[in-house]
C-alpha positions in Angstrom: 10.9 4.3 -19.0 8.6 5.1 -16.2 5.2 4.9 -18.1 6.3 1.8 -19.4 7.1 0.2 -16.0 3.8 1.8 -14.6 1.9 -0.1 -17.3 3.8 -3.3 -17.4 4.0 -3.9 -13.8 2.0 -1.5 -11.3 -1.4 -1.7 -13.5 -1.7 -5.5 -13.6 -2.9 -5.2 -9.9 -6.5 -4.3 -10.0 -6.5 -2.6 -7.2 -3.3 -0.7 -7.1 -5.3 3.0 -7.2 -6.7 2.0 -2.9 -2.7 2.4 -1.9 0.2 4.6 -2.2 3.1 3.2 -4.1 6.4 3.4 -2.4 10.3 3.7 -4.2 13.0 2.8 -3.1 16.6 3.8 -4.9 18.4 6.7 -6.3 16.7 6.3 -9.4 13.3 7.0 -8.3 15.0 9.7 -5.9 16.6 11.8 -8.5 13.4 11.6 -11.1 11.0 12.1 -8.5 9.2 14.8 -11.1 8.8 12.6 -13.7 7.8 9.7 -11.9 5.3 11.5 -10.0 4.0 13.1 -13.3 3.7 9.6 -14.9 1.4 8.3 -11.4 -0.7 11.0 -11.6 -1.8 10.6 -15.2 -2.6 7.1 -14.1 -4.4 8.3 -11.3 -1.9 6.2 -8.8 -1.0 7.8 -5.5 3.0 8.5 -4.8 4.2 7.0 -1.1 7.4 7.7 0.0 10.6 7.5 -1.9 14.4 7.0 0.0 17.4 6.5 -1.6 18.1 3.5 0.8 15.6 0.9 3.0 18.5 0.7 6.1 16.6 3.4 8.1 12.9 2.1 7.5 14.1 -1.4 8.5 16.0 -0.8 11.4 13.0 1.0 12.5 10.5 -1.6 11.7 12.8 -4.5 13.1 13.1 -2.4 16.2 10.0 -1.5 17.1 8.5 -5.2 16.4 11.6 -6.1 18.9 10.3 -3.9 21.2 6.5 -4.5 21.0 
């Protein structure tokens, strides 16, 4: 299913191979090895995988307010 997801959703973007692709959620976290393998097959770069986005969102908004 990861292969289908990448083909159907990510490869539609012409410059997708120029940026890291980040994932949020337990599915990506628990199946990181399989996801990593599919992205490598398609010559895509895996970014961060996090279970929940809260920590990153809090940091982002705290830094935005303080800048």
